[in-house]
N, CA, C and O atoms as a DFTB+ gen file, in Angstrom:
324 C
 N C O
     1  1      67.586      44.469      26.427
     2  2      66.739      43.930      27.461
     3  2      67.379      44.220      28.807
     4  3      68.573      43.991      29.000
     5  1      66.603      44.710      29.709
     6  2      67.105      45.028      31.039
     7  2      67.090      43.773      31.903
     8  3      66.280      42.871      31.692
     9  1      67.991      43.727      32.874
    10  2      68.092      42.564      33.755
    11  2      66.772      42.241      34.440
    12  3      66.435      41.069      34.610
    13  1      66.024      43.259      34.834
    14  2      64.773      43.000      35.540
    15  2      63.748      42.304      34.646
    16  3      62.851      41.630      35.153
    17  1      63.867      42.455      33.314
    18  2      62.941      41.822      32.385
    19  2      63.300      40.369      32.101
    20  3      62.441      39.601      31.668
    21  1      64.523      39.985      32.328
    22  2      64.971      38.630      32.006
    23  2      64.261      37.558      32.818
    24  3      64.094      36.439      32.334
    25  1      63.848      37.861      34.008
    26  2      63.190      36.856      34.840
    27  2      61.801      36.516      34.304
    28  3      61.198      35.535      34.739
    29  1      61.286      37.313      33.366
    30  2      59.967      37.065      32.808
    31  2      60.024      36.289      31.490
    32  3      58.989      36.012      30.885
    33  1      61.231      35.942      31.051
    34  2      61.362      35.174      29.819
    35  2      60.885      33.751      30.044
    36  3      61.181      33.136      31.068
    37  1      60.152      33.242      29.086
    38  2      59.698      31.854      29.140
    39  2      60.059      31.182      27.827
    40  3      59.988      31.790      26.760
    41  1      60.443      29.932      27.923
    42  2      60.826      29.175      26.734
    43  2      59.824      28.057      26.540
    44  3      59.533      27.297      27.464
    45  1      59.298      27.964      25.328
    46  2      58.412      26.870      24.969
    47  2      59.311      25.717      24.532
    48  3      59.769      25.679      23.390
    49  1      59.556      24.792      25.430
    50  2      60.487      23.696      25.173
    51  2      60.105      22.842      23.990
    52  3      60.968      22.403      23.231
    53  1      58.802      22.600      23.823
    54  2      58.332      21.792      22.708
    55  2      58.633      22.473      21.374
    56  3      59.084      21.832      20.424
    57  1      58.376      23.786      21.316
    58  2      58.638      24.532      20.085
    59  2      60.140      24.606      19.810
    60  3      60.569      24.462      18.666
    61  1      60.936      24.828      20.853
    62  2      62.382      24.885      20.698
    63  2      62.925      23.562      20.170
    64  3      63.735      23.547      19.244
    65  1      62.486      22.460      20.752
    66  2      62.933      21.139      20.311
    67  2      62.528      20.889      18.863
    68  3      63.313      20.352      18.081
    69  1      61.306      21.277      18.503
    70  2      60.848      21.106      17.126
    71  2      61.685      21.911      16.151
    72  3      62.022      21.431      15.068
    73  1      62.026      23.153      16.539
    74  2      62.849      24.007      15.667
    75  2      64.247      23.434      15.495
    76  3      64.793      23.439      14.392
    77  1      64.822      22.944      16.575
    78  2      66.160      22.344      16.504
    79  2      66.136      21.117      15.604
    80  3      67.039      20.919      14.792
    81  1      65.105      20.296      15.748
    82  2      65.006      19.092      14.908
    83  2      64.768      19.444      13.443
    84  3      65.315      18.802      12.546
    85  1      63.943      20.473      13.206
    86  2      63.685      20.883      11.825
    87  2      64.967      21.385      11.163
    88  3      65.265      21.006      10.030
    89  1      65.728      22.232      11.856
    90  2      66.990      22.717      11.293
    91  2      67.979      21.562      11.160
    92  3      68.752      21.511      10.204
    93  1      67.956      20.635      12.118
    94  2      68.853      19.486      12.071
    95  2      68.577      18.549      10.909
    96  3      69.460      17.797      10.496
    97  1      67.367      18.585      10.379
    98  2      67.043      17.724       9.242
    99  2      67.626      18.266       7.937
   100  3      67.744      17.534       6.955
   101  1      67.990      19.546       7.929
   102  2      68.576      20.161       6.731
   103  2      70.032      19.703       6.619
   104  3      70.844      19.986       7.499
   105  1      70.349      19.011       5.557
   106  2      71.705      18.521       5.350
   107  2      72.006      17.221       6.079
   108  3      73.167      16.831       6.199
   109  1      70.968      16.547       6.565
   110  2      71.166      15.285       7.298
   111  2      71.652      14.193       6.363
   112  3      71.123      14.020       5.265
   113  1      72.665      13.458       6.806
   114  2      73.213      12.339       6.043
   115  2      72.869      11.054       6.785
   116  3      73.471      10.773       7.822
   117  1      71.917      10.262       6.284
   118  2      71.506       9.050       6.989
   119  2      72.603       7.999       7.113
   120  3      72.555       7.164       8.016
   121  1      73.593       8.029       6.221
   122  2      74.686       7.050       6.294
   123  2      75.594       7.309       7.488
   124  3      76.031       6.371       8.155
   125  1      75.878       8.585       7.757
   126  2      76.791       8.914       8.852
   127  2      76.061       9.388      10.101
   128  3      76.615       9.382      11.200
   129  1      74.808       9.799       9.915
   130  2      74.060      10.350      11.041
   131  2      74.419      11.797      11.329
   132  3      73.928      12.381      12.295
   133  1      75.276      12.380      10.494
   134  2      75.706      13.758      10.699
   135  2      74.961      14.724       9.803
   136  3      74.078      14.338       9.037
   137  1      75.330      15.968       9.913
   138  2      74.749      17.022       9.091
   139  2      75.867      17.774       8.402
   140  3      76.924      18.019       8.985
   141  1      75.621      18.140       7.147
   142  2      76.588      18.926       6.402
   143  2      75.849      20.033       5.670
   144  3      74.930      19.780       4.890
   145  1      76.267      21.265       5.935
   146  2      75.709      22.415       5.222
   147  2      76.883      23.299       4.794
   148  3      77.104      24.372       5.356
   149  1      77.619      22.838       3.808
   150  2      78.756      23.611       3.315
   151  2      78.264      24.902       2.687
   152  3      77.186      24.947       2.096
   153  1      79.062      25.944       2.819
   154  2      78.689      27.257       2.281
   155  2      78.376      27.183       0.797
   156  3      79.073      26.516       0.031
   157  1      77.321      27.877       0.405
   158  2      76.881      28.040      -0.981
   159  2      76.402      26.754      -1.637
   160  3      76.385      26.659      -2.864
   161  1      76.012      25.760      -0.839
   162  2      75.413      24.536      -1.379
   163  2      73.895      24.642      -1.205
   164  3      73.394      25.566      -0.564
   165  1      73.192      23.704      -1.774
   166  2      71.744      23.661      -1.620
   167  2      71.331      23.517      -0.169
   168  3      70.336      24.100       0.261
   169  1      72.104      22.732       0.595
   170  2      71.792      22.537       2.020
   171  2      71.992      23.834       2.799
   172  3      71.206      24.156       3.690
   173  1      73.036      24.569       2.463
   174  2      73.281      25.859       3.103
   175  2      72.127      26.818       2.823
   176  3      71.641      27.498       3.727
   177  1      71.696      26.866       1.572
   178  2      70.582      27.741       1.204
   179  2      69.306      27.318       1.927
   180  3      68.553      28.168       2.402
   181  1      69.060      26.025       2.011
   182  2      67.868      25.537       2.695
   183  2      67.884      25.937       4.174
   184  3      66.850      26.315       4.725
   185  1      69.047      25.855       4.811
   186  2      69.169      26.275       6.215
   187  2      68.939      27.766       6.381
   188  3      68.246      28.190       7.306
   189  1      69.521      28.571       5.485
   190  2      69.318      30.022       5.552
   191  2      67.865      30.388       5.271
   192  3      67.306      31.273       5.919
   193  1      67.255      29.707       4.301
   194  2      65.848      29.972       3.984
   195  2      64.940      29.644       5.162
   196  3      63.988      30.373       5.440
   197  1      65.232      28.557       5.847
   198  2      64.435      28.182       7.017
   199  2      64.564      29.231       8.118
   200  3      63.563      29.639       8.706
   201  1      65.778      29.664       8.396
   202  2      65.993      30.691       9.406
   203  2      65.265      31.986       9.030
   204  3      64.631      32.613       9.878
   205  1      65.358      32.381       7.767
   206  2      64.672      33.600       7.313
   207  2      63.158      33.457       7.445
   208  3      62.478      34.410       7.826
   209  1      62.626      32.277       7.135
   210  2      61.183      32.058       7.263
   211  2      60.750      32.233       8.712
   212  3      59.745      32.887       8.993
   213  1      61.514      31.644       9.632
   214  2      61.186      31.786      11.058
   215  2      61.227      33.248      11.477
   216  3      60.348      33.722      12.197
   217  1      62.253      33.959      11.022
   218  2      62.395      35.369      11.399
   219  2      61.271      36.216      10.820
   220  3      60.768      37.121      11.487
   221  1      60.875      35.931       9.584
   222  2      59.770      36.687       8.979
   223  2      58.459      36.414       9.707
   224  3      57.638      37.317       9.871
   225  1      58.260      35.173      10.143
   226  2      57.030      34.826      10.865
   227  2      56.890      35.658      12.138
   228  3      55.772      35.948      12.565
   229  1      57.990      36.036      12.737
   230  2      57.982      36.815      13.975
   231  2      58.280      38.295      13.719
   232  3      58.533      39.054      14.654
   233  1      58.249      38.691      12.455
   234  2      58.526      40.078      12.054
   235  2      59.890      40.554      12.537
   236  3      60.046      41.713      12.921
   237  1      60.873      39.665      12.520
   238  2      62.228      40.015      12.949
   239  2      63.153      40.304      11.770
   240  3      64.216      40.898      11.949
   241  1      62.760      39.894      10.578
   242  2      63.623      40.087       9.418
   243  2      63.080      41.222       8.574
   244  3      61.993      41.134       8.002
   245  1      63.849      42.275       8.510
   246  2      63.461      43.436       7.712
   247  2      64.190      43.449       6.379
   248  3      63.627      43.826       5.351
   249  1      65.435      43.038       6.409
   250  2      66.275      43.156       5.216
   251  2      67.319      42.049       5.244
   252  3      67.855      41.714       6.300
   253  1      67.599      41.488       4.081
   254  2      68.626      40.458       3.952
   255  2      69.518      40.846       2.797
   256  3      69.059      40.950       1.659
   257  1      70.799      41.062       3.080
   258  2      71.728      41.434       2.011
   259  2      72.146      40.184       1.250
   260  3      71.848      39.064       1.666
   261  1      72.829      40.381       0.145
   262  2      73.214      39.255      -0.694
   263  2      74.521      38.626      -0.228
   264  3      75.295      39.217       0.525
   265  1      74.730      37.416      -0.702
   266  2      75.968      36.706      -0.389
   267  2      77.116      37.384      -1.126
   268  3      76.834      38.099      -2.087
   269  1      78.349      37.227      -0.771
   270  2      78.844      36.308       0.250
   271  2      78.815      36.877       1.667
   272  3      79.053      36.137       2.622
   273  1      78.538      38.137       1.825
   274  2      78.550      38.745       3.156
   275  2      77.111      39.005       3.599
   276  3      76.675      40.149       3.725
   277  1      76.405      37.932       3.826
   278  2      74.990      38.024       4.151
   279  2      74.791      38.602       5.554
   280  3      75.416      38.160       6.518
   281  1      73.910      39.594       5.646
   282  2      73.573      40.204       6.933
   283  2      72.066      40.294       7.024
   284  3      71.384      40.476       6.015
   285  1      71.552      40.167       8.217
   286  2      70.129      40.314       8.447
   287  2      69.913      41.563       9.275
   288  3      70.671      41.850      10.202
   289  1      68.885      42.292       8.935
   290  2      68.566      43.495       9.682
   291  2      67.259      43.253      10.419
   292  3      66.257      42.850       9.829
   293  1      67.290      43.505      11.700
   294  2      66.128      43.255      12.538
   295  2      65.064      44.312      12.304
   296  3      65.355      45.505      12.229
   297  1      63.831      43.853      12.191
   298  2      62.687      44.746      12.085
   299  2      62.189      45.074      13.478
   300  3      62.979      45.147      14.419
   301  1      60.913      45.269      13.615
   302  2      60.357      45.580      14.933
   303  2      60.531      44.376      15.850
   304  3      60.564      43.232      15.395
   305  1      60.638      44.638      17.100
   306  2      60.777      43.571      18.080
   307  2      59.571      43.623      18.989
   308  3      59.226      44.671      19.534
   309  1      58.943      42.490      19.141
   310  2      57.749      42.402      19.979
   311  2      58.068      41.615      21.239
   312  3      58.876      40.687      21.211
   313  1      57.444      41.979      22.323
   314  2      57.635      41.226      23.561
   315  2      56.794      39.961      23.549
   316  3      56.847      39.182      24.501
   317  1      56.013      39.734      22.487
   318  2      55.132      38.576      22.412
   319  2      55.700      37.484      21.539
   320  3      54.932      36.709      20.969
   321  1      56.995      37.387      21.408
   322  2      57.636      36.379      20.558
   323  2      57.512      35.019      21.199
   324  3      57.988      34.029      20.644
Protein backbone atom coordinates (compact mmCIF):
# COMPACT_ATOMS: atom_id res chain seq x y z
CA UNK A 1 0.00 0.00 0.00
CA UNK A 2 1.36 3.37 -0.94
CA UNK A 3 1.42 6.24 1.55
CA UNK A 4 -0.98 8.29 -0.55
CA UNK A 5 -3.59 5.49 -0.28
CA UNK A 6 -3.43 5.27 3.51
CA UNK A 7 -5.42 8.45 4.03
CA UNK A 8 -8.39 6.75 2.36
CA UNK A 9 -8.54 3.87 4.83
CA UNK A 10 -11.68 3.74 6.92
CA UNK A 11 -12.34 1.55 9.92
CA UNK A 12 -15.80 0.31 10.81
CA UNK A 13 -15.51 0.66 14.58
CA UNK A 14 -18.65 -1.34 15.29
CA UNK A 15 -17.44 -4.28 13.19
CA UNK A 16 -13.95 -4.09 14.70
CA UNK A 17 -15.34 -4.11 18.24
CA UNK A 18 -17.62 -7.04 17.39
CA UNK A 19 -14.70 -9.01 15.93
CA UNK A 20 -12.52 -8.34 18.97
CA UNK A 21 -15.32 -9.43 21.30
CA UNK A 22 -16.04 -12.55 19.24
CA UNK A 23 -12.38 -13.62 19.31
CA UNK A 24 -12.22 -12.67 23.00
CA UNK A 25 -15.04 -15.09 23.77
CA UNK A 26 -12.90 -18.00 22.53
CA UNK A 27 -11.20 -19.50 25.56
CA UNK A 28 -12.94 -17.16 28.01
CA UNK A 29 -12.78 -18.27 31.64
CA UNK A 30 -15.71 -16.79 33.61
CA UNK A 31 -14.03 -17.58 36.95
CA UNK A 32 -10.94 -15.48 36.25
CA UNK A 33 -12.29 -13.20 33.55
CA UNK A 34 -9.27 -14.09 31.42
CA UNK A 35 -8.75 -15.95 28.19
CA UNK A 36 -6.63 -19.01 27.58
CA UNK A 37 -5.87 -20.48 24.17
CA UNK A 38 -2.94 -22.81 24.73
CA UNK A 39 -1.39 -24.23 21.58
CA UNK A 40 -3.04 -27.36 20.16
CA UNK A 41 -6.06 -27.21 22.50
CA UNK A 42 -9.68 -26.97 21.45
CA UNK A 43 -9.66 -23.25 22.28
CA UNK A 44 -6.61 -22.71 20.08
CA UNK A 45 -8.31 -24.52 17.20
CA UNK A 46 -11.50 -22.52 17.71
CA UNK A 47 -9.51 -19.26 17.54
CA UNK A 48 -7.67 -20.35 14.39
CA UNK A 49 -10.91 -21.54 12.80
CA UNK A 50 -12.56 -18.20 13.51
CA UNK A 51 -9.66 -16.28 11.98
CA UNK A 52 -9.69 -18.54 8.91
CA UNK A 53 -13.46 -18.06 8.52
CA UNK A 54 -13.04 -14.28 8.58
CA UNK A 55 -10.21 -14.47 6.05
CA UNK A 56 -12.19 -16.74 3.72
CA UNK A 57 -15.18 -14.38 3.90
CA UNK A 58 -12.95 -11.63 2.49
CA UNK A 59 -11.18 -13.95 0.02
CA UNK A 60 -7.89 -13.44 1.86
CA UNK A 61 -7.16 -17.08 2.66
CA UNK A 62 -5.92 -19.13 -0.25
CA UNK A 63 -3.99 -21.85 1.50
CA UNK A 64 -3.45 -23.04 5.07
CA UNK A 65 -0.58 -25.38 5.85
CA UNK A 66 -0.74 -27.96 8.60
CA UNK A 67 0.45 -27.66 12.16
CA UNK A 68 2.83 -27.28 13.90
CA UNK A 69 4.18 -24.65 11.50
CA UNK A 70 0.90 -23.22 10.32
CA UNK A 71 1.13 -20.57 7.59
CA UNK A 72 -1.57 -18.73 5.72
CA UNK A 73 -1.20 -17.71 2.13
CA UNK A 74 -3.01 -14.61 1.00
CA UNK A 75 -5.33 -14.87 -1.98
CA UNK A 76 -6.52 -11.91 -3.99
CA UNK A 77 -6.68 -8.62 -2.19
CA UNK A 78 -9.58 -6.30 -2.76
CA UNK A 79 -9.73 -2.62 -1.97
CA UNK A 80 -13.34 -3.20 -0.85
CA UNK A 81 -12.51 -5.04 2.38
